[in-house]
C-alpha positions in Angstrom: -17.0 54.1 -17.0 -14.7 57.7 -17.6 -12.3 55.9 -19.6 -14.5 54.5 -21.8 -15.6 57.5 -22.9 -12.5 59.4 -23.3 -11.9 56.5 -25.8 -14.6 56.6 -27.5 -14.0 60.6 -27.9 -10.5 60.2 -28.8 -11.0 57.2 -31.6 -13.9 59.6 -32.8 -11.5 62.2 -33.5 -8.8 59.9 -34.9 -12.2 58.4 -37.8 -12.6 62.2 -38.1 -8.6 63.0 -38.8 -8.5 60.3 -40.6 -11.5 61.1 -42.9 -10.4 64.2 -44.0 -6.9 63.8 -44.4 -7.8 60.3 -46.5 -10.3 62.9 -48.7 -7.9 66.4 -48.4 -5.0 63.7 -49.6 -6.7 61.3 -52.7 -8.2 65.2 -54.6 -4.7 66.3 -53.6 -2.1 63.7 -55.6 -4.9 62.5 -57.7 -6.6 64.3 -59.9 -8.5 61.9 -61.4 -10.4 61.5 -58.1 -13.2 63.3 -57.4 -14.5 64.5 -54.7 -17.2 61.7 -54.0 -14.4 59.1 -54.2 -12.6 60.5 -52.1 -14.8 61.0 -49.4 -16.5 56.9 -50.3 -12.9 56.7 -49.6 -12.3 58.0 -46.4 -15.1 57.3 -44.9 -13.9 54.0 -45.2 -11.1 53.7 -43.9 -12.6 56.3 -40.5 -15.1 53.7 -40.5 -11.5 51.1 -39.7 -10.8 52.9 -37.6 -14.3 52.4 -35.8 -14.7 48.9 -36.3 -10.8 48.8 -34.4 -11.6 50.3 -31.3 -14.8 48.1 -31.2 -13.6 44.7 -32.1 -10.7 46.0 -29.2 -13.4 46.8 -26.7 -15.5 43.0 -27.0 -11.4 42.2 -26.3 -11.1 43.7 -23.2 -15.2 42.5 -22.6 -14.3 39.3 -23.2 -11.4 39.4 -20.9 -13.1 40.8 -18.2 -15.8 38.4 -18.5 -13.2 35.5 -18.3 -11.7 36.7 -15.0 -15.2 37.2 -14.0 -15.7 33.7 -14.0 -12.6 32.6 -12.8 -13.4 34.6 -9.9 -17.1 33.2 -9.5 -15.3 29.3 -9.8 -13.4 29.9 -6.9 -15.9 31.0 -5.0 -17.7 28.0 -6.1 -14.5 25.8 -5.6 -13.9 27.3 -2.1 -17.6 26.8 -0.7 -17.8 23.2 -2.4 -14.3 22.5 0.0 -15.9 24.1 3.0 -19.2 22.1 2.6 -16.5 19.2 2.1 -14.3 19.2 4.6 -17.5 20.1 7.6 -19.1 16.7 5.8 -16.1 14.8 6.3 -15.5 16.2 9.6 -19.8 15.6 10.9 -18.9 12.0 9.0 -15.7 11.3 11.2 -17.9 12.8 14.4 -20.5 10.4 14.1 -18.5 7.5 13.5 -17.9 7.3 17.1 -22.1 7.4 17.7 -23.2 5.2 20.5 -25.6 3.7 18.3 -25.2 1.6 15.5 -27.2 2.2 12.6 -25.3 6.1 13.1 -21.9 4.8 12.6 -23.3 3.3 9.1 -24.9 6.6 7.7 -21.5 8.0 9.7 -19.0 5.2 6.7 -21.5 5.9 3.9 -22.1 9.4 4.1 -17.9 9.2 4.1 -18.1 7.0 0.7 -20.7 8.6 -0.8 -17.9 12.3 -0.4 -15.7 10.4 -1.7 -17.0 9.2 -4.6 -18.1 13.0 -5.3 -14.4 14.7 -4.2 -12.1 11.9 -5.8 -9.1 14.1 -3.9 -10.7 12.8 -0.8 -11.0 8.6 -1.5 -7.3 7.7 0.4 -8.4 10.3 3.4 -11.3 8.6 3.1 -10.0 5.1 3.2 -7.2 5.3 5.6 -10.5 7.2 8.4 -12.2 3.6 7.3 -8.7 1.5 7.9 -8.5 3.8 11.0 -11.7 1.8 12.2 -11.6 -1.3 11.2 -8.3 -1.4 13.4 -10.3 -0.5 17.1 -9.9 -3.4 19.2 -12.8 -6.2 18.6 -13.3 -9.6 20.0 -16.6 -11.5 19.4 -18.5 -14.6 20.5 -17.9 -16.7 17.5 -14.1 -16.4 17.6 -13.5 -16.6 20.9 -15.7 -18.0 24.3 -13.2 -15.6 26.6 -15.5 -12.3 26.6 -12.4 -9.7 27.1 -13.0 -7.0 30.2 -14.3 -4.3 27.7 -17.2 -7.0 25.7 -20.0 -6.5 28.7 -20.9 -7.8 32.6 -20.0 -11.8 32.2 -22.9 -14.5 33.2 -20.2 -15.8 35.2 -17.5 -15.0 37.0 -16.3 -18.5 38.3 -11.9 -18.2 38.8 -11.8 -21.9 37.1 -13.4 -21.9 34.1 -13.6 -19.5 31.2 -15.3 -15.6 31.7 -18.4 -16.5 29.4 -20.0 -13.5 27.2 -23.1 -12.2 28.5 -26.2 -11.5 26.6 -25.0 -8.2 26.2 -22.0 -8.5 25.4 -23.1 -10.9 22.6 -25.4 -8.7 20.6 -23.3 -5.3 21.7 -20.7 -7.3 19.6 -23.0 -8.4 17.2 -24.2 -4.7 16.2 -20.1 -3.6 16.2 -19.8 -6.2 13.5 -22.4 -4.7 11.1 -20.7 -1.2 10.8 -17.4 -3.2 10.8 -18.6 -5.5 7.3 -20.2 -2.2 5.8 -17.0 -0.2 6.2 -15.2 -3.3 4.6 -17.7 -3.3 2.3 -17.4 0.4 1.6 -13.3 0.0 1.1 -14.1 -2.3 -1.8 -15.9 -0.4 -3.3 -13.7 2.8 -3.2 -10.7 1.0 -5.1 -10.9 1.4 -9.2 -10.7 -2.1 -10.9 -7.7 -4.3 -11.8 -6.8 -3.6 -14.8 -8.2 -0.1 -14.6 -4.3 1.6 -16.1 -5.4 5.0 -15.4 -7.2 5.1 -12.1 -5.0 5.4 -8.7 -3.4 2.4 -6.5 -4.5 3.2 -3.1 -3.0 2.3 0.0 -4.8 0.1 2.9 -2.9 0.2 6.8 -4.8 -2.7 8.2 -2.8 -3.5 10.6 -3.4 -5.1 13.9 -7.2 -5.4 12.6 -9.8 -8.5 12.8 -11.9 -8.8 9.4 -14.6 -11.1 8.5 -15.8 -12.0 4.7 -13.5 -9.3 3.4 -13.2 -9.7 0.1 -10.9 -7.7 -2.9 -10.9 -9.3 -5.2 -10.7 -7.7 -8.9 -9.8 -4.3 -7.0 -6.5 -2.7 -7.6 -4.7 -1.8 -4.3 -1.1 -0.1 -4.1 0.3 -1.1 -0.5 -1.8 -3.0 1.6 -0.6 -3.6 4.6 -2.2 -6.3 7.0 0.4 -7.4 9.9 -0.7 -9.2 12.8 -4.4 -9.0 11.7 -7.1 -12.1 12.7 -8.5 -13.2 8.7 -12.2 -15.4 10.4 -14.8 -16.8 7.9 -14.3 -16.9 3.8 -11.4 -14.3 2.3 -11.1 -13.3 -0.7 -8.3 -11.1 -2.5 -8.2 -13.2 -5.9 -7.2 -11.0 -9.4 -6.0 -8.4 -7.1 -3.3 -5.9 -8.6 -1.1 -5.2 -6.0 1.5 -2.0 -7.0 2.7 -1.5 -3.6 4.6 -3.6 -1.2 2.4 -5.9 0.4 2.4 -7.3 4.1 1.1 -10.2 5.8 3.7 -10.9 8.6 2.0 -13.3 11.8 -1.2 -12.2 10.3 -3.9 -15.4 11.6 -6.5 -16.5 9.3 -9.3 -18.4 11.1 -7.5 -18.3 14.3 -10.3 -19.2 17.7 -13.0 -21.2 17.1 -14.6 -19.8 13.4 -12.3 -21.3 10.6 -11.1 -19.0 7.9 -10.6 -19.6 4.5 -7.7 -17.7 2.5 -7.8 -17.3 -1.1 -6.0 -15.5 -3.2 -6.3 -17.3 -7.3 -5.0 -15.2 -10.3 -3.4 -12.2 -8.1 -0.8 -10.1 -9.2 2.0 -8.4 -6.8 4.5 -6.6 -8.3 6.5 -5.7 -5.9 7.0 -7.3 -2.1 4.3 -9.8 -0.8 5.1 -10.3 2.8 3.7 -13.5 4.1 6.1 -14.4 7.0 4.5 -16.3 10.1 1.4 -16.4 8.5 -1.3 -19.1 10.4 -3.4 -20.4 7.5 -5.8 -22.6 9.9 -8.0 -22.8 7.0 -8.2 -23.5 3.2 -5.6 -21.1 1.1 -4.8 -20.7 -2.3 -2.6 -18.9 -4.7 -3.5 -21.0 -8.4 -2.4 -19.4 -11.5 -0.9 -16.1 -9.3 2.5 -14.6 -10.2 4.7 -12.5 -7.7 6.9 -10.2 -9.5 9.3 -8.6 -6.1 10.5 -10.5 -3.5 8.5 -12.7 -2.1 8.5 -14.7 1.7 6.6 -17.4 3.6 9.1 -18.6 5.7 7.8 -19.7 9.1 4.7 -20.3 7.8 2.2 -22.4 8.8 -0.2 -24.5 6.8 -3.0 -26.1 9.1 -5.3 -27.3 6.5 -4.8 -28.0 2.7 -2.9 -25.5 0.5 -3.0 -25.4 -3.7 -0.7 -23.1 -5.6 -0.5 -24.8 -8.9 1.1 -22.4 -11.7 2.2 -20.0 -9.3 4.7 -17.6 -11.4 7.6 -16.2 -8.9 9.9 -13.6 -10.8 11.8 -12.0 -7.6 13.5 -14.0 -4.5 11.7 -16.3 -3.3 12.1 -18.1 1.0 10.3 -20.7 1.8 12.6 -22.1 5.0 10.9 -24.1 8.0 7.1 -23.5 6.2 5.3 -26.5 8.0 2.8 -27.8 5.5 0.1 -30.3 8.4 -2.0 -30.5 5.1 -2.9 -31.8 1.9 -0.4 -29.0 -0.6 0.1 -29.1 -4.1 2.6 -27.0 -5.5 2.5 -28.8 -8.9 3.5 -26.9 -11.7 5.1 -23.4 -9.3 8.1 -21.8 -11.7 10.6 -20.1 -10.0 12.4 -17.8 -12.1 14.9 -16.0 -9.2 16.6 -17.6 -6.4 13.9 -20.2 -4.4 15.6 -21.2 -1.1 13.3 -24.0 0.2 14.9 -25.7 3.4 13.8 -26.9 7.2 10.5 -27.3 5.5 8.0 -29.8 7.2 5.0 -32.2 5.5 1.9 -34.6 7.2 3.1 -37.5 6.3 -0.2 -39.0 6.0 -1.5 -36.0 3.4 -0.3 -35.9 -0.1 2.1 -33.4 -0.8 3.2 -31.6 -4.2 6.4 -29.6 -4.4 8.4 -27.9 -7.1 11.2 -30.4 -8.1 14.3 -30.6 -6.6 12.3 -29.8 -2.9 13.2 -31.5 -0.1 10.8 -31.9 3.0 10.8 -33.8 6.4 7.4 -35.7 7.2 6.6 -34.5 10.8 
């Protein structure tokens, strides 16, 4: 306040000096100028000085306001970050709750946090994937109950351990929570073809999944090594911008049939399927593989369709077993393709690319 008063007094003093100086100067050096004209011109000059001071004062006030707004916005951002961190920590804590409805609510809270704070999306996806990587058994997958599944109906050493009613109910409740986590993962991923959206990574190593659907989604790196895929799993029309790992995964193992759909998908980097057990129908129709691809040592126990698939990088089909119908008609290879030691079933219809040979076993 003191500086403003000093500036105002100084401006008035300068304006008076300018008024007097201009007026006297005009009267002294221009005989044609009357006193009124000289005073009017001096007043305009003095007014210009005051106007310049007013402009400087307004600019200073504007800069002060901008700094204040920046500080307020920064404070608001910090408050939002603090609230978001608290929401995240609370939701993660609730994932360990005994009640399945509380865990479902925690999953939705995490997804809501990711939607309102995009910076959290990858972290939330990591948490959801981590939840799905937890050991899980269901009575529709296997007859044998693990020790952690509950009290069995019989403990006869000569027969399989059967699931108790409580164990079945508990597994079903856990399954519903896991299905929610799967659905939220798909919802948080951007649509395939959205070039502006980031490609998020998924780590589902050893995960047990059922009805997993990533169709029409954009994914970065996908790790599903040694996983278990039950029922109908759909990866069709996905765009994978990072490496994809399905090494050792079993599709439809146990008592539950498993179907694997991956039609019209695009793999921009490595696509790794070595040692995968395809126990249900599988399809890779019109899928494009732009990086290195490997199906070596995989087993197709049911029909497989790979019509018009494109392999633009090296492809490895060594020791693949086709135990049912197989259709690779129209498949094109633009790089080296290894296809030795392929085995097929003698009573099934198998169509392989030109030049490929297989042993009927």
